[in-house]
TIKOLDO-167776 format. One record per atom (N, C-alpha, C, O): x negated, y negated, z. Coordinates in steps of 0.02 Angstrom, whole numbers, plus 50000, padded with zeros to 5 digits. Last residue first. Example, Ala and Ser with C-alpha at 12.3 -4.5 7.8 and 13.67 -1.06 7.14 Angstrom:
// residues 2
493585011250354/493165005350357/493554999850394/493304994350402/493405028450390/493855022550390/493405016550390/492885016650423/
This chain:
// residues 501
503114839550933/503354838951000/502964842251064/503194841651121/502524845050831/501994839950844/502314839050921/501934837950968/503394851950760/502854855250777/502394851050813/501844853450826/504524844650746/504614849250787/503844850750806/503684850850865/503834834050658/504164831350697/504114835950760/503844834150812/504004842950540/503414840350560/503334837150638/502824838050672/505304852850537/505014848150538/504334847250570/504144850350619/505604869150458/505494867050527/505274857650505/505064856850448/505954877850355/506634874950392/506184870550443/506584867750479/504554880450307/505084876950240/505774872950300/506024867350292/504524890450382/503814885050381/504324879050340/504324873250359/505314901650335/505214897850412/504894891150434/504964887750485/504644902850198/505164901950222/505404899650277/505774894850269/503184908650230/503524901650201/503974898350223/503944893150254/503174918150312/503164914350343/503314907350309/503494902150337/503844927150197/504374925650246/504044921350301/504444919750345/502954926050117/503364924150090/504044922750163/504514918750169/501994934250178/501734927950179/502414923150132/502314917250116/502744945550190/502504943550260/502374937550235/502654933350271/502754950350071/503394950350093/503224946250178/503694944650214/501374950250028/501974946549972/502504944350040/502634938550056/501074961850089/500704956350112/500984950550088/500894945350121/501934972650057/501944968950111/501574962650140/501694959350191/501444970949917/502074969749911/502264968549998/502674964150012/500114976549929/500134970449874/500924966649921/500934961149949/500334988349983/499904984850021/500034977349986/500044972450023/500675000449923/501384995849972/501004990449990/501354986450021/499875006649881/500365003949819/500974999349878/501504996349868/499575016349989/498915010949963/499565004949915/499564998949930/500135026250042/500535021950033/500055014050010/500225008150017/499095037250001/499815041049989/500305032349966/500645031249916/498215034250102/498155031850017/498735034949975/498735034449914/498765038150223/498845030250200/498395028150124/498285022550101/499385048250299/499495047550226/499405038350220/499825033950214/499095049350435/498825054950361/498955051650306/498555052350260/499935041450505/499965044850499/499655051050448/499945056150430/500065025650455/499515026850494/499655034850534/499495034950593/501075022150364/501475024850423/500885027250478/501035030050531/501085006750269/500845013050266/501275013350361/501545009150398/501374991750275/501184994650196/501115002950208/501095006150156/502254979650342/502304988150356/502014990150279/502394990250230/501974962850378/502474969450347/502024974250332/501454973050311/501584953650514/501264956850455/501804961250436/502124963650483/500964937050621/501824942950577/501614945850488/501544942950434/500744933350791/500584936050708/500944940950679/501154946450697/500284917950847/500744924950862/500424927050768/500124924550720/500114904550943/499654908750904/500284917450931/500504920350981/499534888451000/500134893651014/499884898550936/499564896250888/497824888251060/498264886551027/498934890251033/498944895151070/496644885851205/497214891051180/497784888051140/498224885151172/495404877351193/496044876451218/496454883151174/496454883851113/494184888351234/494284884051228/494954882251215/495274887351229/493754903851275/493524897551295/493614888951276/493244884351297/494524908651168/494564911251262/494114906451292/494224905751352/494794909951019/495014904351081/494814904551148/494994899951184/494164921451025/493954918050990/494184910651018/493774906351035/495334932851066/494564929151103/494364924551062/494644920751101/496324932350948/496454928050998/495814926151058/495754920751088/495684938750847/496014929850823/495844928050893/495404923950908/495504950950905/495004945750874/495134936650888/494894931750916/496764953950919/496424953650980/495644946950948/495444941450966/497124954350782/497574950750819/497124948150876/497054942050886/496474965650670/496394958050694/496624950650748/496404944850752/497364977050672/496654977050719/496344971350699/495754971750715/499094986950721/498684980750658/497844981050691/497734985350733/500724991650729/499884993550734/499514987950690/499684985550636/502394990050763/501864992050708/501214990350752/501274987650807/503314992450862/503454991650796/503034991350757/503234992550700/503585001151019/503044999050979/503144996050916/502785000450893/504405009451103/504685001751078/504064997251019/504134991850989/503965021151179/504405022251086/504435015051074/504525014351013/503875013251313/503645015851275/504105016951230/504655014151235/503615001151378/503704999951308/503705006351273/503575006451213/503165005851519/503855001651516/503994998951450/504434994651448/502035010351492/502455015351492/502995012351501/503475016051491/500965006951392/501205004951416/501805009151453/502065012151406/500265020151285/499875016351319/500385011051383/500075011451436/501305026251211/501115029551284/500795024051301/501105021651349/500895023451064/501715023151086/501775023051181/502235020251211/499845028851051/499945021451050/500685020251080/500875015751118/500075043151018/499795040751091/499885033351105/500005031451162/500665041950902/501155045350949/500795042751025/501115040951075/499115039050848/499595035350845/500315034650873/500605029250873/498695052650863/498445046550894/498835041450891/498925038950947/499505061250751/499415060650836/499245056250875/499585055250925/499375056250621/500035054250677/499895054950748/500065051050794/498215043650590/498245051450600/498915050350667/498985047050718/497485031450565/497805039050499/497865043850530/497615049050509/497025017650621/497425022850620/497635025750556/497895023050507/495525009350635/495925009550579/496365015950592/496075020950570/495044999350782/495145006550747/495775007150689/496365005750699/495374989050876/494714990150837/494574995650781/494074995950744/497054984250905/496464990650916/496074991350849/496254993250793/498654981550945/498064977150926/497454979850943/497244978150999/500604982250927/499684985950951/499314984250912/499424984550851/501814971450964/501084974450898/500564978950940/500174977050983/503814971350973/502614973651033/502354974650971/502624978150928/504444962150895/504414967350944/503764966750957/503314962450951/505684959050773/505384956250823/505194960250890/505614961550932/505844961250606/505974965450667/505184959950728/504594958550723/506764960150452/506214955750491/506294959550587/506824959550618/507054968650287/507054968650351/506694963950406/506094964650395/507384966850132/506604967850154/506944965950238/507084959950240/508284979150071/508254972850094/507674973350125/507434978650145/508184990649913/508284990149963/508144982949989/507884979249947/509474988349766/508864987949793/508634986949859/508874981649880/510694988749697/510494993149758/509874992749790/509724996349837/509884981749547/510354986749575/510384989349649/509924993449656/508414973849559/508774979249533/509304981049583/509224981649644/507324966649593/508104961449577/508714966849543/509244965349514/506834970649765/506794969249684/507384966249643/507864963649669/506874970449899/506294973249868/506274971849767/505824972249725/507384954549934/507524961649916/506864963249886/506454959649859/507734943550068/507044944850023/507344952250008/507534955750055/508124930150169/508334935650138/508024937550077/508024933450031/508554924350313/507994924150280/508364930550226/508784934650245/509274916950417/509344915550350/508974917950299/508974915050244/509034925050549/509614926150514/509864922550429/510354923950394/507914926450615/507764926850544/508354927850494/508344929950436/506824918950763/507614918050719/507584919350643/507324915150606/505614921450760/506034924850785/506634925450755/506924930250730/504814908550709/504974914550693/505164920150710/504944924950677/505294899050829/505384898050746/505114903250706/505234901850647/504974905950943/505534902850945/505664901150863/506214902450842/503754908350939/504004914750936/504644910650922/504894912950871/503094894650921/503014898150865/503554904050877/503864905350826/503294888651058/503604889251023/503754891950948/504304891950920/502704900651153/503394900651151/503814896051102/504414897051092/501524910851093/501684905151076/502454905851084/502824909351049/501424928351127/501384922251074/501634916151118/501914916951173/500244936351245/500744934751239/500944927451178/500654922051185/499514949951255/499244944451252/500134940551207/500424942351157/499084960951413/499314959251347/499204952651330/498894949051369/497804961951537/498444961651523/498494959751453/498004956951428/496564968351562/497074969051611/497534966551592/497984968251631/496234984851474/496334975451481/496694975651520/497094980251531/495904996251460/495414995351502/495604989251504/495204985851536/497275008551425/497135002251386/496604999451461/496865000451516/497095026351364/497275022751446/496925015451406/496455015951366/498045038751289/497705033251275/497735027251347/498235024751372/498145058751323/498445049151320/497845044751302/497265046751299/497555070851296/498285067451293/498575062851291/499125061851267/496335064951395/496635072151359/497225068851355/497425064851396/496085047851360/496035055251404/496335059951361/496535059151304/495195036151312/495315040051278/495425046551337/494935049851356/495275018851322/494955023951359/495455030751340/496055030551354/494845003651245/495425008251272/495055015851307/494445016151307/494704988051197/494614992451245/494924997651262/495374996551301/495974980551119/495164979651104/494634985151146/494094986051117/497294982851155/496884990051136/496114987051121/495664991151113/498564972951194/497844973951175/497554980351192/497644982751248/499984970151117/499704975351154/498964975051133/498754976351077/500754957651106/500214960551040/499824964851123/499504962151167/502344952251080/501774955151132/501534957151088/501814958551035/503154949550960/503534948151030/503004949451083/503184947751139/502944946350801/502344949050865/502904945750928/502994939750935/503634953550677/503474947050717/503234949450791/503414954350823/503654961450527/503664960750610/503374954550636/502904951350610/504694965050386/504334960550421/504174961450497/504674962450531/504534981250271/504894975950321/504294970750376/503734972150396/503734988550215/503994981550170/504384976650218/504514970650211/504605003850258/503975000750221/504274991750184/504744989950149/505584999350393/505355002150332/504805000750287/504594994950287/505945006250586/505554998550532/505535003550461/505485009650465/506355014150650/506485007450667/506485003250599/506844999050572/506255026850607/506675025750614/507135017450633/507715015550633/504835029050612/505095026650522/505555026350536/505845025050483/503705019450693/504135024350692/504555022250632/504635016650608/502565010850661/502495016050733/503085021350712/502945027350714/501835003950513/502195005150558/502375010650605/502295016150579/500234993150519/500614999850497/501215001450538/501155000450598/500224979650412/500134981350466/500314989350451/500464991750396/499764964050346/499954970350335/499654973650391/499124972250418/499844946350360/499504950550329/500064957750330/500664957050316/499384932750466/499664934950412/499474940350376/498904939950353/499314923150600/499154927650589/499654931650516/500254932950523/499214906650657/499774912250615/499434917750593/499104915550546/499144895250765/498674899850708/499054904550686/499294906750739/499174877950817/499514885450769/499244887350740/498984884650691/498134867550830/498764869450877/498984875150867/499024878450919/496404866150763/497124870050770/497464870850830/497234873950877/495494859550748/495534860050811/496304863950814/496664864350864/494034862450622/494624860650636/494714863950690/494394868850706/492534866450622/492644858950595/493594856450605/493804850650599/492534876250701/492024870850718/492104864750680/491864859250694/493464883950684/493684878850723/493034875450759/492974873150816/492794894550581/493204888150562/493414883650606/493594878350579/492054899450677/491884897050599/492034890250599/491784884650606/493054907550753/492464902050766/492054897950720/491744892950738/493614915450660/493844908950688/493434903050718/493444896850712/492564924050622/493054917150567/493264911750606/493164905750598/492384931450743/491884927650700/492284922050664/492274916150681/493554939850739/493194932750809/492854927150764/492974921250754/493634946150638/494194942750634/493914934450699/494004928450702/492464953650637/492374946850598/492934941750604/492914935850587/493054959550750/492424957350776/492424951050715/492394945050730/494334965950722/494284957750771/493794956350774/493754950850801/494314972150524/494624971050624/494334964450651/494164959350620/493514971650403/494134971750449/493974973850496/493484977450508/492114974350365/492094968150384/493104968250409/493264962950437/492144985150286/491744987150329/491984978650379/491944979350440/493054981650162/493554986450218/492834986650278/493064989050330/492594964750143/492554972050115/492824972950182/492874969350231/492754953150187/492674952550101/492534959550095/492324961150040/493884945350305/493314951250288/493464950150197/493924948050162/494624934350358/493954936050377/493704941550347/493144942750369/495054918550267/495024926650261/494494927350297/493984923950292/496194904650281/495514908850313/495604914350291/496184916450287/496924891350270/496814897850284/496224898750273/495794894650258/497664875050328/497214878550312/496954883050315/496544882650361/498994862250297/498934869050323/497924873050312/497724870850258/500394855850322/499704855050280/499424860350311/499734862850359/502014860750256/501544857750313/500984859550283/500934863350235/502794866250147/502814857250179/502594854250213/502674848250222/502264878450149/503154877250172/503174868950187/503514866150230/500984872450142/501154879150137/502004879750164/502094882750217/499794863150069/500194861250092/500664870850095/500604874650046/497734867350110/498474863050048/499094861950092/499004860050150/496434873650082/496644868250100/497454864450076/497604860050035/495424886850135/495734883250074/496454878750099/496914881250132/493674891550166/494464889350172/494664886750120/494344884850071/492434902050169/492814898750132/493424896850173/493644901050213/490954904150274/491604906950252/492014901550230/492024896450264/489914899250335/489884905550297/490584908350288/490724914250296/490314884050379/489844889450394/489844896650384/489764899950435/491294882650246/491244879750306/490844885850335/490984891650320/491714875950095/491574883050140/491154879250203/490804874150201/493294873750031/492814870450048/492294877750092/492534883050112/494554866949904/494334874049931/493544872449988/493234868049960/496214861549885/495504860649903/495184867149946/495394870649992/497214862549746/497214866449832/496284864149836/495864865249792/497514847149667/497374854849678/497134856649733/496824852649769/497764832349677/498254838749603/498074846949611/498324851549580/498444824949815/497854828349760/498214834649725/498644838949736/499414820649868/498894813749826/498564820149807/498304818549754/499704832249984/500114825349934/499564820349929/499314816949974/498784847749951/498944841949995/499394835249951/499334834249890/499464859849830/498894855149852/499314850049904/499914848649902/500314875549919/500164868749874/499594865149884/499234866149933/500334892549922/500164886249951/499734883349888/499314884949846/500974906349877/501324898349900/501154893249936/501514889749971/499994912749842/500484910949786/500834906849821/501064902449785/499184912949955/498974907049879/499284907849837/499124905149784/499594921950014/499704915250044/499544911049983/499834905749971/499254933849935/500004931349932/500024925749977/500604923849981/497924932249935/498354933349866/498934930149882/499144925049856/497584936050077/497594931150057/497664928149985/497504922349974/498194950650071/498294945850106/498294938750080/498814935750063/497174955149980/497754954549961/498254950549999/498694947349969/496004955250042/496274951349967/496844951849971/497104946249962/496184951250206/495834956150164/496134951950090/496424946450091/496604942750334/495924948050315/495704950150284/495124952150292/497184926250365/497084932250338/496574937350335/496004935050332/497854913050447/497274918650457/497434924150413/497934927150432/498174897650447/498434902950421/497964907550422/497484905550388/498354885850578/498054887550515/498274894050524/498494896650575/498874865650582/499084873750575/498564879750540/498374878850482/498374852750584/498314856850651/498674865250651/498724869250697/497204843950504/497754848150506/497824852250564/497344854950591/495994834250539/496814834150586/497264839150553/497834838650576/495244836750416/495014840250493/495624837450544/495584840150599/495974830050333/495804836550326/495594841550388/495724847350402/495694816550363/496854819350360/496524827350348/496964831550358/494564815050365/495024813750428/495594820950437/495784825650473/494354815850234/494004820750278/494574820650350/494874825350374/495054807250174/495274811250152/494834817150191/494984823050179/494364793950233/494874793850243/495044801650228/495244803950282/492734797350188/493064796550263/493624799650268/493674805250291/492494807150037/492844799250036/493184802450146/493584806750164/491454817550040/491794816450012/492264810050049/492224810450111/490444826650071/490104821150037/491004817949998/491074816649938/490664833850193/490134831050192/490184823050152/490084817350173/491324842750129/491504840550189/491354833250193/491724828350195/491214848249970/491004849950034/491364841650062/491574836850029/492574856349878/492174851349902/491734853349961/491804858549994/493494861749728/492944864749781/492444856949792/492144853349751/495034861749699/494534856249678/494284858949752/494584858949806/495664875849606/495504871149661/494924865349637/494574864549587/497064884249547/496624878549526/496464875649588/496894873249625/497064902749523/497334895349542/496774891549535/496194893349522/496314912549465/497044912149418/497554905849456/498124904149439/495564918349540/495324915449492/495914911749470/495764905949456/496304926049632/495984918549652/495824914849604/495874908749609/497844931049567/497034933749582/496834927149577/497044922949537/499314926949650/498744927849580/498114931849622/498004934349677/500594931249660/500384934949684/499664935749651/499404940949631/501754924149605/501844921849676/501314926349717/501334926649778/501694927849487/501394918849502/501694919749583/501834914649614/502104941349497/501274937349461/501304933549496/500964934149547/502964945949629/502824942549564/502214940149540/501854936649576/502634962649662/502454956349691/502644952649618/502534955249563/503354980649660/502664975249629/502924967649627/503404966349591/503794992149778/503774987249746/503144982449703/502564981649722/502995009549794/503055001949809/503404996249749/503274996449689/504215024649763/503815019149736/503745013049758/504245009549753/504135031149952/504315028649900/504105025149853/503715020949875/503235047649988/503345038949997/503445037149945/503155038849894/504465061650072/503965057949990/503865050250022/504225047550064/504165065950221/504555064650165/504135063150118/503515063450122/503165081350272/503185073750289/503775071750209/503785075150157/502865094250252/502735090450333/503175085350327/503585084450372/503905106950223/503695103050203/503495098050254/503895097150300/503525125250288/504065119750275/503695111950271/503245110650311/502785137150193/502925133850241/503275128350259/503265125550204/502725153750123/502995147050148/502685144750197/502365148050239/501145160750048/501515161350116/501935153850123/501615148650128/500105169849932/500555165549955/501205165350015/501645169550019/499195177649857/499375178649926/499745172049947/499465169349994/498685172849726/499275177449733/499745179249792/500335181149792/497515160249717/497705165649719/498455167449713/498835162949693/498365145049638/497965146349674/497945153849664/498265155849614/498125130949498/498825136749534/497965140249573/497375139349558/497895113449528/497495122049500/497915123849553/498065121649608/498525099349457/498415104549518/498225111649488/498395114249435/498355084149413/498225088449392/498025091949453/497605090149494/499495069049375/499185074549428/499005080849407/499465083949379/499255055349297/499315062049307/499205065449362/498725063749397/499485037949241/499455042649284/499615049049279/500175049749255/500055027049170/499595030949131/499555037149200/499675042449171/501025020149250/500425017649219/500025021749186/499505018949169/502005022949355/501985028149284/501505022349239/501775020549187/501155030149508/501435023749474/501475025849398/501075029949375/501465044149589/501415041149567/501415033949541/501915031349567/501855050249785/502135047549719/501475042649658/501095038449683/501135063849880/501135057349864/501605055849788/501665060249744/501815077749903/502205068949961/502025062949914/502405058249902/502225089149803/501785083749838/502205076549856/502635072549835/502785096849716/503155096249804/502675093149859/502655093549920/502655106849606/503085099349628/503245097049694/503805095649717/501165115249643/501815113749637/502195106749616/501865101549613/499945117749797/500375117949717/500925116749709/501305116649758/498785113249900/499355116049888/499765113149797/499775108049762/497465109949895/497665116649940/498285118449928/498455124249939/496095107449816/496785111149783/497335113549846/497585119149841/494975103749864/495165102649809/495885103449781/496135100449733/494665110749984/495195105749979/495295101749907/495685096949901/494265128149951/494145121049920/494645116149958/495195118949962/494975140849952/494325140349967/493975132249996/493585131050042/496605144149991/495975141049927/495375139849975/495425137950034/498125151249974/497535150150011/497045147949965/497055149649906/499705141049960/499255146149930/498545146449931/498255142549893/501225136650003/500625135450011/500245142849982/500475148449984/502715131349933/502255136149911/501615134249943/501345129649913/504035121950015/503585124349950/503045130649971/503055133750024/505515119550064/504955123350082/504525120849997/504745118749944/506825106850141/506535112050116/505705116450100/505305115150145/506435087050121/506435094950182/506385100350116/506095099350062/506065074850060/505455083150073/505525086750127/505115089150166/507155068350052/506635066750106/506375072050115/506385074750170/507665072749909/507205066749933/506885064049969/506465059549958/507175089549921/507585084049913/507185078049932/506635077649959/506415103649838/506425096649881/506935091449866/507075089449810/507565120249868/507225115349829/507245108449866/507685106549905/508335128749949/507595127649955/507225120549913/506735117149930/509375127049903/509505126549974/508725125549994/508535122250043/509585129149768/509635124049788/509415121649856/509295115749868/508435140349691/508765139649740/508855133449760/508335130449774/507175139049603/507855136149583/508375137849650/508875134449640/505495135949612/506005140849683/506675134849630/506645128749625/504535137449506/504925132449527/505335135649566/505625139849531/502605140049498/503265142349467/503845138049526/503635135749580/501375137249352/501855135549445/502335137149435/502615136649380/501075142449240/500755139549291/500845137449372/500515136649423/501855159349217/501985149149203/501385148749258/501235152849302/502225171449203/501585168549162/501365161449166/500915158449136/503445176049282/502735175649316/502135174049265/501565175249284/504295162149224/504295169449224/503535169149248/503125164649240/505835151649235/504945153149235/505175159349246/505705161849264/507105148649123/506835149349186/506385150649191/506205151949134/507055133249013/507285139449022/507015140449106/506815135949143/507935117349048/507315122149052/507405128349040/507955130149060/509415113648949/508885113248983/508425116948999/508395121648959/509935106248829/510025114248849/509965114548909/510495115848937/509615093048814/510405097148810/510495104348841/510975106948869/508285091748831/508605088548863/509555089848874/509945088248919/507865102248759/507705103948800/508375099448850/508775101948889/507895092348617/508305100448615/508395102648690/508955105148700/507195083248641/507895080748648/508315087948659/508815089048693/505755088748648/506245084548683/507095085048682/507465087248725/505825091748496/505955098848560/506215095148614/506765096648636/505945082148428/506615087048433/506515090748484/506975093148518/504745075048478/505355074048485/505895077748492/506285077648540/503475084748527/503935085448484/504695082248499/505145085548525/501755081948599/502285078848574/502965081848514/502845080648454/500385084048599/500775087848571/501385087748579/501685093048568/499615073548576/499385077948537/499805084948540/499705089848505/499945064648672/500055061348637/499905066748566/500055064748510/500095064648816/500405070348783/500205067848709/500545071848676/499775052648847/499455055348893/499415063948836/498925067448824/500765045248787/500175042648766/499925048848804/499785051948752/502145046948845/501815049348803/501285049148770/501255052748720/501985037948966/502005044648986/501865050248900/501585055748899/501535025548922/501285028448962/501375035348967/500875038948973/502745022148858/502065024748812/501825027048853/501775033048839/504375019348885/503655020148909/503125023748875/503215029848868/505535017548804/505225011548829/504655012248883/504475007548919/505975031348770/505605027048713/505425018848753/505145014748717/505445046348840/505675039148855/505465034748807/504865033948797/505135057548797/505345054748757/505535046548777/505725042048739/504555062948935/504055061748882/504505059148806/504145058948756/505525065648993/505275060849020/504675060748961/504355055548965/507095069249007/506655070448962/506125063048962/506255057348941/507695076049145/507605069749122/507195070649073/506725073949096/508845092349153/508205088849153/508175082249111/508485081749059/510445086849207/509975091349154/509275085649171/509185079749188/509815088049334/510165091649309/510525086849270/510905082849298/508175085649432/508815081349403/508905087449349/508455090849325/507265089549512/507605085849540/508505084549494/509085083449513/505995093649438/506445098149491/507315096249539/507705099449574/506005095249287/506005090449334/506555094249410/507135096049422/505075098049152/505655102949185/505585098849256/505035099449282/504695098048972/504625095549053/505185098049085/505695099749056/503275104548841/504035103948887/504085099848941/503565097648964/502825103948727/502535102748767/503515100648786/504005097748764/502055119948605/502525113348624/502455111248672/502005114248700/501375130948468/501315128048554/501935121448539/502165119248486/502785142748404/502195135748401/502075134748467/502435136348514/503565151348446/503345152548384/502385147148395/501785148248393/504165153048610/503945148848543/503545152448509/503165156548535/503735158448731/504305161548699/504395160848623/504605165148583/502745151948790/502535157948769/503135160748696/503025163348641/502435135348761/503015139348764/502985146848769/503455148448733/501325124948841/501285130348792/502075135648822/502205138248876/501435113648929/501095113248882/501125118548823/500985116948765/502325108049051/502165114349031/501955115748966/502345119548937/502635097749192/502415098049106/502045104649106/501615106549145/503625091249298/503025097149278/503005097349199/503475096949160/503885076049372/503925083549317/503625086349305/503075083649298/504165074649580/503855075449486/504185078749423/504625083049423/505085061249633/504725067849636/504385068149568/504325064149522/506315050549651/505505051349697/505205058849693/505105062149745/506965049549490/506815052049567/506265053049595/505775055949570/506995045549374/507555045549414/507515047349481/507965046849522/505775048049322/506105040449343/506505041449348/506785037149314/504435057449438/504985058149383/505335050749386/505255047249436/502635054849390/503255054849421/503905053549400/504025049549355/502095071649314/502235064649307/502775062649345/503295065949347/500815082849285/501525081349317/501345072949318/500835069549321/499925096949230/500115089949239/500825089149267/501275093449271/499355111949302/499565108649287/499595101749292/499385099149344/498025126549274/498295119549296/498905114549274/498895113449214/496925140149298/497505138649274/497725131649330/497655131049391/495755148349331/495915138949315/496455138849289/496395136149234/495805164549338/495965158049270/495955150249258/496075146849208/495435163349471/495145166449415/495205163649357/494755160649328/494965148749561/495475154249536/495215157049509/494635155249504/493795143549657/494405143249686/494995147049633/495515148549662/492515143449623/493025150749644/493625150649691/493855154249735/491915133749599/492095135049683/492425140049672/492725141849722/491845135849466/491055135049488/491215135749574/490775137849612/492955133949429/492615141649435/492125140749476/491975144749520/493335124349446/493745127449491/493335131849473/493305135649521/492555115649382/492335114449427/492805120849466/492585122249522/493065121549240/492405122349277/492185121349342/491735124849366/494355114149238/494255120949238/493545125649242/493515131749247/494135100649253/494225105349313/494255111749313/494215115249363/493255097149134/493015097049201/493195101349246/492815105149277/494045101649018/493255105749043/493195105449103/493095110349138/495125093049077/495295097749054/494585103649081/494535107449129/494545079449047/494685082449103/494985089549114/495085091149173/494225082648899/493725081148949/493995084449015/493805089949037/495475080748868/495335085448831/494515088048896/494385093448923/495845069348881/496385072548914/495885079448899/496065083948936/494975060148825/494775061248903/495195067448905/494895071948935/495595063048698/494935065748687/494825065248771/494555070448792/496725055948718/496935064648677/495965067048706/495835072448731/496385044548725/496655047848793/496545054648787/496345058448830/495795039748614/495415040048669/495955044448733/495705047048783/496905041348524/496295047148510/496035047748585/496015053048617/498145031048562/498145038948571/497465044448563/497465050048588/497645020648638/497805023748692/497895030748640/497755036048668/497155007848583/496585012848576/496705017948604/496235021748614/498465000848581/498005000748514/497735007848522/497925012648488/498544997348719/498855004148706/498775006148640/498935011948626/497034999848851/497634995648793/497815001448761/497585007148761/497225008148991/496755007148925/497205002448894/497765001548917/496605015349148/496885011049116/496385010849030/495815011949011/497065030449227/496655029649176/496865022949157/497465023449143/496945041649366/496995035449331/496665033249287/496045033349289/497545056249441/496955051749389/497175045449358/497665045449321/497485063049583/497585059449552/497395056049485/496945052049494/497695081149617/497155076049583/497525071849540/497805073449487/498615088249761/498505087149682/497815082249692/497525080249742/498505088049908/498935093749867/498885092149796/499225096249764/497155079549911/497365086849935/497845091849902/497715097349878/496905069349813/497425068249868/497635075949897/498225077549904/495635064649741/495655069549789/496345067649838/496285064949892/495575054849581/495675055149688/495905061549705/496415063649678/494685048849469/495035056149487/494925053849584/494475052349624/494685037049346/494745036849429/495065044249455/495675044849460/493865032949219/494525034049238/494275037049322/493715038549341/493535017049113/493365019449179/493795023649199/494325020749208/492685008448960/493225011549004/493165017449065/492755022049060/491765008848868/492265000148902/492805003748956/493265000748985/490935017448835/490705012948880/490995004548893/490774998948909/491535031648865/491825027148805/491515018448839/491915014448863/491685031849022/491915033848974/492135029448920/492615025548917/491265034349210/491355028249149/491285031949082/490795035549080/492175040749348/491985041449287/491895035049238/492355031149227/492395039249518/492435036949470/492005039049399/491395038549407/493075047349662/492645047449570/492995046249542/493555048349527/
């Protein structure tokens, strides 16, 4: 739900089921007064909604921020009954002594949200003395037993309190999702007292790295020469239509990642942009090779194999590519084999364009799977010289490149049980599928009636397809960037002569 407030601003309230996630972006000069007013407004909205839904009798809730030290939450209590005056205090379930969130000197986004409550002296006192013990009047009770506290893998226990609404099915600092630090808060509502313990179901989602802005530009930030091929010099037209490499993306994030590495052709000052039979294409150099770049989806409803196939057919009316590389994002099959941000090179594409849903299993109705071109597989499966880290911080994770089967099917997968069935579609490859995506079969099918080019899928993991897709949404830009960077790196290593042989 998005609300338009104070004419110039929007506030997004997202139901994460374990909590409400609040996004409010505003310039720092306007921050103190407007954020204070919005905060009060949100309190009234949540309290009134809670009462109307009969969620709780006293409509209490808490605000939380992502811990700056670890992947968990810092809980903010806004009134301390043992103090004579109101004060804001923090308590982080992971940090000892507790991290002093609200007094971080380098991050106004924390203090801004609580600007009417902050007391630097109080924050310093608690950083030294530690938090007081929780009592029965607190909005949420934190289990101080180290055995039952949630660790960074999400093990341990949490308190689930029954509710009549999906607005707030769980409470406390054990949420799975991790918020970014840009002024985002999590409002959680206290439930009735008939609580029962359950095991935490899944690990926390790590905060997504952010691609460098110059390599992940908005389309408006790039300079294009917009042309109609029918209106330019014949020599340039021939140079363009003779380009033999097509890079296909599906989403805006994927296109931005590719455009970040795209440069003008030789003897051109700008990247060429042209409208061909209902679709835009971008023409330039990628890793030293002339390429055409396409995008198949302008919105979520257009994602998938159908629009990918239609876009390919439109582009190939002008271009006859010898190589087609699908670049973008995918979901990972097994967290023990791949990590968020890792690049997957398709050794085989498991074709599930049509399948039969049996009780407890999925059965492919296609005759065969799709094998990548021998030459492109040779080029992109050898990744020993590729080096990429999640960030420039010390001990940052490395982006790994894996080569293996990718499942391609026409549905967006966001269910753990369904995803597990996908691994058993091909018995000899059971538990070996590395990832899944939606466009590969559509791209491949567009060439069925023409000379088949060398085709390969190279995508990076942005989520797990296990019901937490929204929690992982912040990984889409970085995963897109990782896949685009890997393709660019490999294309820099090969010669034009090698591609033409």
